[in-house]
N, C-alpha and C positions, 0 to 999 in steps of 0.2 A: 531747516538750517543744520548743517553738520556741526559737530563739536569744534570749537575754536582750536583746541589742542591738536586735533587731527589735521586741520587745514594748515596750521603753522608747522607741524611736523613735516608735512608734504612740501611746504615751501622751503624748509631747511634742506630736505633731500634734493630739491631742484638746484639750490645753490651749491650743494656739495658735488653734484654731478658736473656742473659747469667748472667748478674749481679743479677737479681731478681728471677731467676729460682727456687732456693731452697725455698725462702720465699713464692712465689706464690704456689708452690706445697704443702707446709705445710698448708697454709691457705685454699686451696681448699679441702684438706683431712679433715680439721677441719669442714668445712661447711657441709659436707655430713656424718660426723661421728654421728650416732644415739646414741652413748653412752654418748655424751655430752648433756648438757641441751640446751634448745632452746635459752636462752640468750647468752650462750657461742658461739653457732653456728652463731647467729646474729652478735655478736661482731667480729667473724672471717670474716664474710661477709663484715662488715663495713671496717675492716682493708684491706681486699682485694680490695675494691673499692677505698681506699685511695692511693693505689700504682699508679705509673704513667701509663697512658694508653698505652704508647709505650713499656711498659715492657711485654705486652701480645704477645705471639708468633703468634697469628693470624694476627697481624698488619704488619708482615714482608712480603715483596713482593719478589717473586722469580724473579731475574734479571740475564741477561746474564753477565757472568764474564768479557767479553771483551768489549761489547758495552753498557751495562746497559739497554738494551731493555727489557721492562717488559712483552711483549706478545710473544707468540710463543716460550716459554721457554721449553727446553728439560731437564728434571730433571737429567736423568742419566749422561748426558754429561756436564751439567751446562752452556750451551750456548743456544742462540736463534736458531731458525730454519735456519736463513740466515747464521750465522757464522758456524753452523753445516754443511751446504751444502758446503761452501767454504773450510772448513777443510777436509771434506770427499772427495771432488773433488781433493784436493791437495795430498791426500793420507796420511794425518797426523793423522787419526784416525784408529788405528789397528783393523782389523776385520770388517770394514765397507766397503761395496761395493755398487755400484749403481745397483739397481734392473733392471732386464731385463727379459721379458717373452714373 
């Protein structure tokens, strides 16, 4: 199990990304819009940098939904490789079989 503080911090980041998504998108579009003047684009860039750092989507870490493990994450299933193996061995994942050749 991961530290509870790390998992909660990541949940907080996910909430902040959702909260600031529209503002970030509008400011990012304004920074690359060549129809605006240089001063307006620089002002948009300054406003973008004034937003909280944790509102950026790249700061969110993919974590296992059951254990919180940050590494070995399988995006399609939303769990780590260890939990995936346990679930697959128990037959709880439909369509997943152990390979044999």
